[in-house]
C-alpha positions in Angstrom: 0.0 0.0 0.0 1.1 3.6 -0.6 -0.2 5.9 2.1 1.5 9.0 0.7 0.3 12.0 -1.3 2.1 14.4 -3.5 4.5 16.5 -1.5 4.1 14.4 1.6 6.2 11.5 3.0 5.3 8.3 1.2 5.2 5.0 3.0 5.2 1.5 1.4 3.9 -1.2 3.6 4.2 -4.9 2.7 2.5 -7.6 4.7 2.4 -11.3 4.0 3.3 -14.8 4.9 6.3 -16.9 3.9 7.9 -20.2 4.8 10.8 -19.0 7.0 12.5 -16.1 8.7 15.3 -16.4 6.2 12.9 -15.8 3.4 11.8 -12.6 5.1 15.5 -11.6 5.4 16.0 -12.2 1.7 13.0 -10.0 0.9 14.3 -7.2 3.1 17.7 -7.4 1.4 16.1 -7.2 -2.0 13.9 -4.3 -1.1 16.9 -2.4 0.4 18.6 -2.2 -3.0 15.6 -0.8 -4.8 16.7 2.8 -5.7 13.3 4.4 -5.0 13.0 2.9 -1.5 14.9 4.1 1.6 14.7 3.1 5.3 13.5 -0.4 4.6 12.6 -1.9 8.0 11.0 -5.1 9.4 8.2 -4.0 11.6 7.1 -7.4 12.8 7.5 -11.1 12.1 6.2 -14.1 14.0 5.4 -17.7 13.6 1.7 -18.4 13.1 -0.4 -21.4 12.2 -2.1 -21.1 8.8 -4.1 -23.8 7.1 -2.4 -26.4 9.3 1.1 -25.2 8.6 3.5 -23.1 10.6 4.5 -20.0 8.6 6.1 -16.6 9.2 3.8 -13.6 9.1 5.6 -10.3 8.5 5.1 -6.6 8.1 7.7 -4.4 6.3 7.8 -0.6 5.9 9.9 1.6 3.7 9.9 5.2 2.6 9.4 5.9 -1.1 11.6 8.5 -2.6 9.7 11.4 -4.3 10.6 13.0 -7.6 12.3 15.8 -5.7 14.7 13.2 -4.1 16.1 11.9 -7.5 
C-alpha cells in the first residue's frame, strides 16, 4: 500500500506470509537495494499457524523517494 500523497512523505507497507524467517530476510535485502526505497525496516515477524502449517507472518515498511529526491 502507498499511504502518501504528492509533497508528503510516502510509505510503502508490505504484509504477508512466507515459509521461514530467512525468506523474510531475503525480501528485506532485495527491497533495500531498490533505488526508489529508503529506510526499509522489518516492523514485525512471528510464527503463526495457517491452514495447518507453521509459517512466518511479517510486516515491512519503507519510505518511497519522491521525484524531488532523485
